[in-house]
N, C-alpha and C positions, 0 to 999 in steps of 0.2 A: 699346683695349678699349671706351672710351666710344662710339666711332663704331659699333662692332659692336652695342652695346646700343641705340643710337638707331635703327640700321637694323632691328633686330629689333622694336622698339617700333612703328616706322612700318609694317613688314610686317604685324604683328598688327592694328594700327588699320585698315589698308587692307583686309585680308581680312574684317574684321567690319563694314565700312561697308555702306551701302545701295546702292552702285554695282554695276552689272552687270559680269560678267567682261570684256566688250568695253571698258568704260570703264577698267578697271584695266589691261588689255593696251595700250590706246592711251596711257595715262599712262606705263607702263613704256617703251613704244617711244619716245615723245617725250623721256622722261628719259634714255634711252640715247643718243639723238642729241645731247642737251644735254651729256652726260658725255664723249662721244667727240670733241667739237670744242673748240678753244681757248676759254678763258673769255671774253676780251674780243673777241668776234666779232659782226659784224652778224647772222650766222646764228643766234646764240643769242637775239637780240632777237626774231626771227621765231618761234623755238620757244617762248620764254616767253609771247609773245603768243598763240600757238596753244593753249598749256596754259590760259591765262586765259580765252580766248574760247570754246573748244570745251568740251563737256561730258565732260571726262576726269578721271580720278582724280589729284588733286595728290599724294596719298601714293604712288601708283604711279609718278609722275614722279620723286619724290624717291628712291624705291627704285632706279629705273632709272639715275638720275644717279649715285648712290653705288656701284652695282654696276659701272658702266662707266667711271668716272673712273679713269684710270691712276694708279698709285702714283708719287708724285714721286721717290722714292728709286730706283725701278727705271728711270726714264727719264733720270736724271742720269748723265753719263759718270763712270766710276770712274777715278781718276788712277793706280791700281795697274796698269792694263792697259798694255802696251807696244805702241806702234804698230809695224806690220810694217815700215814704211819706215825705222824707227830701229834695227832689229835689225842687228847686225853681219853682214856677208856672209861666207860661208865660202870664197868664191873668191879 
């Protein structure tokens, strides 16, 4: 719930900023690329550098990262699922 409130606060702050829509869109795009890649990756260093060096919205980057970061619970394997190769054969 707290993450949702932070996301909403960041969204409102970004929309009320003095940045142009192109800057916000570029920030969201770079944030999405940041959120979709593994955390400890050299690729992320390039993206964070681009966010810092280019004139893009940092709030937009945070929004993009939060929206596109996969939920850790959904990516974890559930132990209740049975592997097909372990199922008893009927033959």
